[in-house]
Every structure is written in C-alpha cells, then in structure tokens.
N, CA, C and O atoms as a Tripos MOL2 file, in Angstrom:
@<TRIPOS>MOLECULE
protein
  216   215    54     0     0
PROTEIN
NO_CHARGES

@<TRIPOS>ATOM
      1 N          24.6600  -75.3460   59.9080 N.3       1 MET1
      2 CA         25.3980  -74.1130   60.0640 C.3       1 MET1
      3 C          25.7550  -73.5590   58.6700 C.2       1 MET1
      4 O          26.1500  -74.3130   57.7810 O.2       1 MET1
      5 N          25.6120  -72.2430   58.4930 N.am      2 ALA2
      6 CA         25.8730  -71.5980   57.2060 C.3       2 ALA2
      7 C          27.3640  -71.4010   57.0010 C.2       2 ALA2
      8 O          28.1260  -71.1820   57.9430 O.2       2 ALA2
      9 N          27.7500  -71.4860   55.7460 N.am      3 LYS3
     10 CA         29.1570  -71.2570   55.3980 C.3       3 LYS3
     11 C          29.4350  -69.7580   55.3000 C.2       3 LYS3
     12 O          28.5620  -68.9770   54.9210 O.2       3 LYS3
     13 N          30.6360  -69.3770   55.6390 N.am      4 THR4
     14 CA         31.0530  -67.9930   55.5220 C.3       4 THR4
     15 C          31.3110  -67.6780   54.0510 C.2       4 THR4
     16 O          31.9390  -68.4620   53.3390 O.2       4 THR4
     17 N          30.8250  -66.5350   53.6100 N.am      5 ASN5
     18 CA         31.0020  -66.1220   52.2230 C.3       5 ASN5
     19 C          32.2810  -65.2810   52.1300 C.2       5 ASN5
     20 O          32.2500  -64.0580   52.2670 O.2       5 ASN5
     21 N          33.3940  -65.9620   51.8950 N.am      6 TYR6
     22 CA         34.6850  -65.2780   51.8660 C.3       6 TYR6
     23 C          34.8180  -64.3610   50.6620 C.2       6 TYR6
     24 O          35.4980  -63.3380   50.7310 O.2       6 TYR6
     25 N          34.1780  -64.7180   49.5660 N.am      7 SER7
     26 CA         34.2780  -63.8620   48.3740 C.3       7 SER7
     27 C          33.6240  -62.5040   48.6250 C.2       7 SER7
     28 O          34.0860  -61.4900   48.1020 O.2       7 SER7
     29 N          32.5610  -62.4760   49.4120 N.am      8 TYR8
     30 CA         31.9050  -61.2180   49.7570 C.3       8 TYR8
     31 C          32.8500  -60.3560   50.5940 C.2       8 TYR8
     32 O          32.9680  -59.1540   50.3580 O.2       8 TYR8
     33 N          33.5130  -60.9600   51.5560 N.am      9 GLU9
     34 CA         34.4620  -60.2270   52.3970 C.3       9 GLU9
     35 C          35.6420  -59.7310   51.5710 C.2       9 GLU9
     36 O          36.1130  -58.6090   51.7560 O.2       9 GLU9
     37 N          36.1150  -60.5770   50.6570 N.am     10 LYS10
     38 CA         37.2350  -60.1990   49.8060 C.3      10 LYS10
     39 C          36.8500  -59.0150   48.9220 C.2      10 LYS10
     40 O          37.6410  -58.0900   48.7380 O.2      10 LYS10
     41 N          35.6430  -59.0460   48.3800 N.am     11 ARG11
     42 CA         35.1720  -57.9550   47.5360 C.3      11 ARG11
     43 C          35.1220  -56.6460   48.3270 C.2      11 ARG11
     44 O          35.4690  -55.5870   47.8050 O.2      11 ARG11
     45 N          34.6950  -56.7220   49.5710 N.am     12 GLY12
     46 CA         34.6660  -55.5360   50.4270 C.3      12 GLY12
     47 C          36.0610  -54.9710   50.6520 C.2      12 GLY12
     48 O          36.2560  -53.7560   50.6300 O.2      12 GLY12
     49 N          37.0270  -55.8520   50.8670 N.am     13 ARG13
     50 CA         38.4140  -55.3980   51.0480 C.3      13 ARG13
     51 C          38.9500  -54.7780   49.7660 C.2      13 ARG13
     52 O          39.6570  -53.7720   49.8110 O.2      13 ARG13
     53 N          38.6170  -55.3710   48.6230 N.am     14 GLU14
     54 CA         39.0750  -54.8290   47.3480 C.3      14 GLU14
     55 C          38.4860  -53.4420   47.0900 C.2      14 GLU14
     56 O          39.1870  -52.5460   46.6210 O.2      14 GLU14
     57 N          37.2040  -53.2670   47.3950 N.am     15 LEU15
     58 CA         36.5760  -51.9520   47.2220 C.3      15 LEU15
     59 C          37.2240  -50.9120   48.1340 C.2      15 LEU15
     60 O          37.4410  -49.7680   47.7340 O.2      15 LEU15
     61 N          37.5230  -51.3200   49.3490 N.am     16 GLU16
     62 CA         38.1800  -50.4150   50.2980 C.3      16 GLU16
     63 C          39.5630  -50.0130   49.7880 C.2      16 GLU16
     64 O          39.9490  -48.8480   49.8910 O.2      16 GLU16
     65 N          40.3060  -50.9710   49.2380 N.am     17 LYS17
     66 CA         41.6250  -50.6760   48.6750 C.3      17 LYS17
     67 C          41.5090  -49.7020   47.5100 C.2      17 LYS17
     68 O          42.2920  -48.7580   47.4010 O.2      17 LYS17
     69 N          40.5280  -49.9360   46.6390 N.am     18 GLN18
     70 CA         40.3460  -49.0580   45.4860 C.3      18 GLN18
     71 C          40.0240  -47.6360   45.9200 C.2      18 GLN18
     72 O          40.5510  -46.6830   45.3450 O.2      18 GLN18
     73 N          39.1770  -47.4790   46.9150 N.am     19 LYS19
     74 CA         38.8380  -46.1520   47.4140 C.3      19 LYS19
     75 C          40.0750  -45.4650   47.9820 C.2      19 LYS19
     76 O          40.2980  -44.2780   47.7480 O.2      19 LYS19
     77 N          40.8660  -46.2110   48.7190 N.am     20 LYS20
     78 CA         42.0710  -45.6530   49.3290 C.3      20 LYS20
     79 C          43.0750  -45.2300   48.2550 C.2      20 LYS20
     80 O          43.6790  -44.1620   48.3500 O.2      20 LYS20
     81 N          43.2490  -46.0720   47.2320 N.am     21 GLN21
     82 CA         44.1730  -45.7500   46.1510 C.3      21 GLN21
     83 C          43.6990  -44.5300   45.3670 C.2      21 GLN21
     84 O          44.5110  -43.6880   44.9820 O.2      21 GLN21
     85 N          42.3980  -44.4300   45.1290 N.am     22 GLU22
     86 CA         41.8530  -43.2840   44.4030 C.3      22 GLU22
     87 C          42.0520  -42.0020   45.2080 C.2      22 GLU22
     88 O          42.3950  -40.9620   44.6470 O.2      22 GLU22
     89 N          41.8380  -42.0730   46.5070 N.am     23 ALA23
     90 CA         42.0520  -40.8980   47.3580 C.3      23 ALA23
     91 C          43.5230  -40.4870   47.3420 C.2      23 ALA23
     92 O          43.8390  -39.2980   47.3100 O.2      23 ALA23
     93 N          44.4030  -41.4560   47.3640 N.am     24 LYS24
     94 CA         45.8400  -41.1810   47.3290 C.3      24 LYS24
     95 C          46.2270  -40.5380   45.9940 C.2      24 LYS24
     96 O          47.0270  -39.6030   45.9510 O.2      24 LYS24
     97 N          45.6460  -41.0550   44.9070 N.am     25 ARG25
     98 CA         45.9410  -40.5220   43.5800 C.3      25 ARG25
     99 C          45.4520  -39.0700   43.4730 C.2      25 ARG25
    100 O          46.1550  -38.2150   42.9340 O.2      25 ARG25
    101 N          44.2610  -38.8000   43.9830 N.am     26 GLN26
    102 CA         43.7280  -37.4440   43.9560 C.3      26 GLN26
    103 C          44.5960  -36.4930   44.7870 C.2      26 GLN26
    104 O          44.8360  -35.3500   44.3970 O.2      26 GLN26
    105 N          45.0550  -36.9820   45.9240 N.am     27 LYS27
    106 CA         45.9010  -36.1690   46.7860 C.3      27 LYS27
    107 C          47.2060  -35.8050   46.0730 C.2      27 LYS27
    108 O          47.6710  -34.6690   46.1550 O.2      27 LYS27
    109 N          47.7870  -36.7810   45.3760 N.am     28 LYS28
    110 CA         49.0210  -36.5230   44.6330 C.3      28 LYS28
    111 C          48.7870  -35.5230   43.5080 C.2      28 LYS28
    112 O          49.6030  -34.6250   43.2960 O.2      28 LYS28
    113 N          47.6700  -35.6730   42.7800 N.am     29 LEU29
    114 CA         47.3670  -34.7440   41.6950 C.3      29 LEU29
    115 C          47.1530  -33.3390   42.2300 C.2      29 LEU29
    116 O          47.6290  -32.3720   41.6340 O.2      29 LEU29
    117 N          46.4440  -33.2120   43.3440 N.am     30 ASN30
    118 CA         46.2150  -31.8950   43.9400 C.3      30 ASN30
    119 C          47.5240  -31.2680   44.3840 C.2      30 ASN30
    120 O          47.7360  -30.0700   44.2010 O.2      30 ASN30
    121 N          48.3900  -32.0600   44.9580 N.am     31 LYS31
    122 CA         49.6820  -31.5460   45.4120 C.3      31 LYS31
    123 C          50.5180  -31.1070   44.2170 C.2      31 LYS31
    124 O          51.1710  -30.0640   44.2630 O.2      31 LYS31
    125 N          50.4980  -31.8950   43.1550 N.am     32 LYS32
    126 CA         51.2600  -31.5600   41.9530 C.3      32 LYS32
    127 C          50.7330  -30.2700   41.3320 C.2      32 LYS32
    128 O          51.5170  -29.4170   40.9150 O.2      32 LYS32
    129 N          49.4200  -30.1220   41.2680 N.am     33 ASN33
    130 CA         48.8180  -28.9170   40.7070 C.3      33 ASN33
    131 C          49.1200  -27.6990   41.5640 C.2      33 ASN33
    132 O          49.3520  -26.6140   41.0300 O.2      33 ASN33
    133 N          49.1210  -27.8550   42.8640 N.am     34 ASP34
    134 CA         49.4380  -26.7510   43.7570 C.3      34 ASP34
    135 C          50.8850  -26.3050   43.5840 C.2      34 ASP34
    136 O          51.1710  -25.1080   43.6180 O.2      34 ASP34
    137 N          51.7970  -27.2540   43.4000 N.am     35 ASP35
    138 CA         53.2080  -26.9310   43.2100 C.3      35 ASP35
    139 C          53.4160  -26.1620   41.9150 C.2      35 ASP35
    140 O          54.2610  -25.2670   41.8610 O.2      35 ASP35
    141 N          52.6760  -26.4860   40.8860 N.am     36 VAL36
    142 CA         52.8060  -25.8120   39.5970 C.3      36 VAL36
    143 C          52.2580  -24.3950   39.6780 C.2      36 VAL36
    144 O          52.8360  -23.4790   39.0930 O.2      36 VAL36
    145 N          51.1600  -24.2000   40.3890 N.am     37 GLU37
    146 CA         50.5140  -22.8960   40.4480 C.3      37 GLU37
    147 C          51.2170  -21.9220   41.3910 C.2      37 GLU37
    148 O          51.1840  -20.7170   41.1410 O.2      37 GLU37
    149 N          51.8330  -22.3800   42.4340 N.am     38 GLU38
    150 CA         52.4300  -21.5030   43.4410 C.3      38 GLU38
    151 C          53.4860  -20.5490   42.8910 C.2      38 GLU38
    152 O          53.4230  -19.3600   43.2070 O.2      38 GLU38
    153 N          54.4640  -21.0010   42.0810 N.am     39 PRO39
    154 CA         55.4760  -20.0420   41.6090 C.3      39 PRO39
    155 C          54.8810  -18.8950   40.8040 C.2      39 PRO39
    156 O          55.3940  -17.7780   40.8650 O.2      39 PRO39
    157 N          53.8170  -19.1400   40.0550 N.am     40 GLU40
    158 CA         53.1990  -18.0840   39.2690 C.3      40 GLU40
    159 C          52.5510  -17.0460   40.1730 C.2      40 GLU40
    160 O          52.5950  -15.8520   39.8760 O.2      40 GLU40
    161 N          51.9560  -17.4810   41.2590 N.am     41 VAL41
    162 CA         51.2600  -16.5840   42.1700 C.3      41 VAL41
    163 C          52.2570  -15.7840   42.9950 C.2      41 VAL41
    164 O          51.9990  -14.6190   43.2980 O.2      41 VAL41
    165 N          53.3740  -16.3680   43.3610 N.am     42 LYS42
    166 CA         54.3370  -15.7100   44.2360 C.3      42 LYS42
    167 C          55.1070  -14.5910   43.5300 C.2      42 LYS42
    168 O          55.5370  -13.6470   44.1920 O.2      42 LYS42
    169 N          55.2930  -14.6670   42.2120 N.am     43 SER43
    170 CA         56.1060  -13.6710   41.5320 C.3      43 SER43
    171 C          55.3360  -13.0100   40.3830 C.2      43 SER43
    172 O          55.6480  -13.2380   39.2140 O.2      43 SER43
    173 N          54.3300  -12.1910   40.7170 N.am     44 PRO44
    174 CA         53.6180  -11.4830   39.6450 C.3      44 PRO44
    175 C          54.4760  -10.3300   39.1320 C.2      44 PRO44
    176 O          55.2640   -9.7660   39.8920 O.2      44 PRO44
    177 N          54.3390   -9.9760   37.8740 N.am     45 PRO45
    178 CA         55.1230   -8.8440   37.3520 C.3      45 PRO45
    179 C          54.6530   -7.5450   38.0020 C.2      45 PRO45
    180 O          53.4560   -7.3220   38.1820 O.2      45 PRO45
    181 N          55.5960   -6.7130   38.3410 N.am     46 SER46
    182 CA         55.2800   -5.4710   39.0430 C.3      46 SER46
    183 C          55.6630   -4.2850   38.1630 C.2      46 SER46
    184 O          56.8180   -4.1460   37.7620 O.2      46 SER46
    185 N          54.6910   -3.4380   37.8710 N.am     47 SER47
    186 CA         54.9650   -2.2360   37.0750 C.3      47 SER47
    187 C          55.3040   -1.0520   37.9730 C.2      47 SER47
    188 O          55.6390    0.0200   37.4680 O.2      47 SER47
    189 N          55.2260   -1.2180   39.2890 N.am     48 ASP48
    190 CA         55.5410   -0.1480   40.2290 C.3      48 ASP48
    191 C          57.0420    0.0150   40.4480 C.2      48 ASP48
    192 O          57.4800    1.0210   41.0070 O.2      48 ASP48
    193 N          57.8180   -0.9450   40.0210 N.am     49 ASN49
    194 CA         59.2500   -0.9170   40.2510 C.3      49 ASN49
    195 C          59.9280   -0.1160   39.1350 C.2      49 ASN49
    196 O          59.9120   -0.5610   37.9870 O.2      49 ASN49
    197 N          60.5260    1.0490   39.4250 N.am     50 PRO50
    198 CA         61.1460    1.8770   38.3660 C.3      50 PRO50
    199 C          62.3770    1.2170   37.7650 C.2      50 PRO50
    200 O          62.7120    1.5070   36.6170 O.2      50 PRO50
    201 N          63.0600    0.3480   38.4850 N.am     51 ILE51
    202 CA         64.2530   -0.3160   37.9710 C.3      51 ILE51
    203 C          63.8720   -1.2910   36.8530 C.2      51 ILE51
    204 O          64.6170   -1.4370   35.8850 O.2      51 ILE51
    205 N          62.7460   -1.9430   36.9730 N.am     52 ALA52
    206 CA         62.2970   -2.9050   35.9790 C.3      52 ALA52
    207 C          61.9080   -2.2250   34.6700 C.2      52 ALA52
    208 O          61.9320   -2.8700   33.6220 O.2      52 ALA52
    209 N          61.5490   -0.9320   34.7010 N.am     53 GLU53
    210 CA         61.1150   -0.2240   33.5010 C.3      53 GLU53
    211 C          62.2850    0.1780   32.6270 C.2      53 GLU53
    212 O          62.0770    0.4340   31.4410 O.2      53 GLU53
    213 N          63.4830    0.2470   33.1330 N.am     54 GLU54
    214 CA         64.6380    0.7110   32.3540 C.3      54 GLU54
    215 C          65.0830   -0.2330   31.3170 C.2      54 GLU54
    216 O          66.0430    0.0460   30.5990 O.2      54 GLU54
@<TRIPOS>BOND
     1     1     2 1
     2     2     3 1
     3     3     4 2
     4     3     5 am
     5     5     6 1
     6     6     7 1
     7     7     8 2
     8     7     9 am
     9     9    10 1
    10    10    11 1
    11    11    12 2
    12    11    13 am
    13    13    14 1
    14    14    15 1
    15    15    16 2
    16    15    17 am
    17    17    18 1
    18    18    19 1
    19    19    20 2
    20    19    21 am
    21    21    22 1
    22    22    23 1
    23    23    24 2
    24    23    25 am
    25    25    26 1
    26    26    27 1
    27    27    28 2
    28    27    29 am
    29    29    30 1
    30    30    31 1
    31    31    32 2
    32    31    33 am
    33    33    34 1
    34    34    35 1
    35    35    36 2
    36    35    37 am
    37    37    38 1
    38    38    39 1
    39    39    40 2
    40    39    41 am
    41    41    42 1
    42    42    43 1
    43    43    44 2
    44    43    45 am
    45    45    46 1
    46    46    47 1
    47    47    48 2
    48    47    49 am
    49    49    50 1
    50    50    51 1
    51    51    52 2
    52    51    53 am
    53    53    54 1
    54    54    55 1
    55    55    56 2
    56    55    57 am
    57    57    58 1
    58    58    59 1
    59    59    60 2
    60    59    61 am
    61    61    62 1
    62    62    63 1
    63    63    64 2
    64    63    65 am
    65    65    66 1
    66    66    67 1
    67    67    68 2
    68    67    69 am
    69    69    70 1
    70    70    71 1
    71    71    72 2
    72    71    73 am
    73    73    74 1
    74    74    75 1
    75    75    76 2
    76    75    77 am
    77    77    78 1
    78    78    79 1
    79    79    80 2
    80    79    81 am
    81    81    82 1
    82    82    83 1
    83    83    84 2
    84    83    85 am
    85    85    86 1
    86    86    87 1
    87    87    88 2
    88    87    89 am
    89    89    90 1
    90    90    91 1
    91    91    92 2
    92    91    93 am
    93    93    94 1
    94    94    95 1
    95    95    96 2
    96    95    97 am
    97    97    98 1
    98    98    99 1
    99    99   100 2
   100    99   101 am
   101   101   102 1
   102   102   103 1
   103   103   104 2
   104   103   105 am
   105   105   106 1
   106   106   107 1
   107   107   108 2
   108   107   109 am
   109   109   110 1
   110   110   111 1
   111   111   112 2
   112   111   113 am
   113   113   114 1
   114   114   115 1
   115   115   116 2
   116   115   117 am
   117   117   118 1
   118   118   119 1
   119   119   120 2
   120   119   121 am
   121   121   122 1
   122   122   123 1
   123   123   124 2
   124   123   125 am
   125   125   126 1
   126   126   127 1
   127   127   128 2
   128   127   129 am
   129   129   130 1
   130   130   131 1
   131   131   132 2
   132   131   133 am
   133   133   134 1
   134   134   135 1
   135   135   136 2
   136   135   137 am
   137   137   138 1
   138   138   139 1
   139   139   140 2
   140   139   141 am
   141   141   142 1
   142   142   143 1
   143   143   144 2
   144   143   145 am
   145   145   146 1
   146   146   147 1
   147   147   148 2
   148   147   149 am
   149   149   150 1
   150   150   151 1
   151   151   152 2
   152   151   153 am
   153   153   154 1
   154   154   155 1
   155   155   156 2
   156   155   157 am
   157   157   158 1
   158   158   159 1
   159   159   160 2
   160   159   161 am
   161   161   162 1
   162   162   163 1
   163   163   164 2
   164   163   165 am
   165   165   166 1
   166   166   167 1
   167   167   168 2
   168   167   169 am
   169   169   170 1
   170   170   171 1
   171   171   172 2
   172   171   173 am
   173   173   174 1
   174   174   175 1
   175   175   176 2
   176   175   177 am
   177   177   178 1
   178   178   179 1
   179   179   180 2
   180   179   181 am
   181   181   182 1
   182   182   183 1
   183   183   184 2
   184   183   185 am
   185   185   186 1
   186   186   187 1
   187   187   188 2
   188   187   189 am
   189   189   190 1
   190   190   191 1
   191   191   192 2
   192   191   193 am
   193   193   194 1
   194   194   195 1
   195   195   196 2
   196   195   197 am
   197   197   198 1
   198   198   199 1
   199   199   200 2
   200   199   201 am
   201   201   202 1
   202   202   203 1
   203   203   204 2
   204   203   205 am
   205   205   206 1
   206   206   207 1
   207   207   208 2
   208   207   209 am
   209   209   210 1
   210   210   211 1
   211   211   212 2
   212   211   213 am
   213   213   214 1
   214   214   215 1
   215   215   216 2
@<TRIPOS>SUBSTRUCTURE
     1 MET1         2 RESIDUE 1 A MET
     2 ALA2         6 RESIDUE 1 A ALA
     3 LYS3        10 RESIDUE 1 A LYS
     4 THR4        14 RESIDUE 1 A THR
     5 ASN5        18 RESIDUE 1 A ASN
     6 TYR6        22 RESIDUE 1 A TYR
     7 SER7        26 RESIDUE 1 A SER
     8 TYR8        30 RESIDUE 1 A TYR
     9 GLU9        34 RESIDUE 1 A GLU
    10 LYS10       38 RESIDUE 1 A LYS
    11 ARG11       42 RESIDUE 1 A ARG
    12 GLY12       46 RESIDUE 1 A GLY
    13 ARG13       50 RESIDUE 1 A ARG
    14 GLU14       54 RESIDUE 1 A GLU
    15 LEU15       58 RESIDUE 1 A LEU
    16 GLU16       62 RESIDUE 1 A GLU
    17 LYS17       66 RESIDUE 1 A LYS
    18 GLN18       70 RESIDUE 1 A GLN
    19 LYS19       74 RESIDUE 1 A LYS
    20 LYS20       78 RESIDUE 1 A LYS
    21 GLN21       82 RESIDUE 1 A GLN
    22 GLU22       86 RESIDUE 1 A GLU
    23 ALA23       90 RESIDUE 1 A ALA
    24 LYS24       94 RESIDUE 1 A LYS
    25 ARG25       98 RESIDUE 1 A ARG
    26 GLN26      102 RESIDUE 1 A GLN
    27 LYS27      106 RESIDUE 1 A LYS
    28 LYS28      110 RESIDUE 1 A LYS
    29 LEU29      114 RESIDUE 1 A LEU
    30 ASN30      118 RESIDUE 1 A ASN
    31 LYS31      122 RESIDUE 1 A LYS
    32 LYS32      126 RESIDUE 1 A LYS
    33 ASN33      130 RESIDUE 1 A ASN
    34 ASP34      134 RESIDUE 1 A ASP
    35 ASP35      138 RESIDUE 1 A ASP
    36 VAL36      142 RESIDUE 1 A VAL
    37 GLU37      146 RESIDUE 1 A GLU
    38 GLU38      150 RESIDUE 1 A GLU
    39 PRO39      154 RESIDUE 1 A PRO
    40 GLU40      158 RESIDUE 1 A GLU
    41 VAL41      162 RESIDUE 1 A VAL
    42 LYS42      166 RESIDUE 1 A LYS
    43 SER43      170 RESIDUE 1 A SER
    44 PRO44      174 RESIDUE 1 A PRO
    45 PRO45      178 RESIDUE 1 A PRO
    46 SER46      182 RESIDUE 1 A SER
    47 SER47      186 RESIDUE 1 A SER
    48 ASP48      190 RESIDUE 1 A ASP
    49 ASN49      194 RESIDUE 1 A ASN
    50 PRO50      198 RESIDUE 1 A PRO
    51 ILE51      202 RESIDUE 1 A ILE
    52 ALA52      206 RESIDUE 1 A ALA
    53 GLU53      210 RESIDUE 1 A GLU
    54 GLU54      214 RESIDUE 1 A GLU
C-alpha cells in the first residue's frame, strides 16, 4: 500500500492560503483607493455659482 504524501497536501493548502491572502490584500487596496478618489469626484469646483466668484 502506498503512503499518503502529506507534504503535497500541505503545499496545496499553503498555495490556497496565499491566493486568498493576495485577493484580500488587493480588495483592501482597491477599497482604499476608491475612498481616496471619491471625495475629489463628489466636489468638483463649479464656475457656474455666482456666489463663489465674489
């Protein structure tokens, strides 16, 4: 009877963990970048407002 190769299974679990962590890191970076960009987009300077020109 053949022995089970536990190191192969462990390596598979480690690769899966790394992929999950990388996806989580990318998600956090995307969220952080979106938070930084949103305030700039929401409040563009308006030259149509006569009060702002005074």
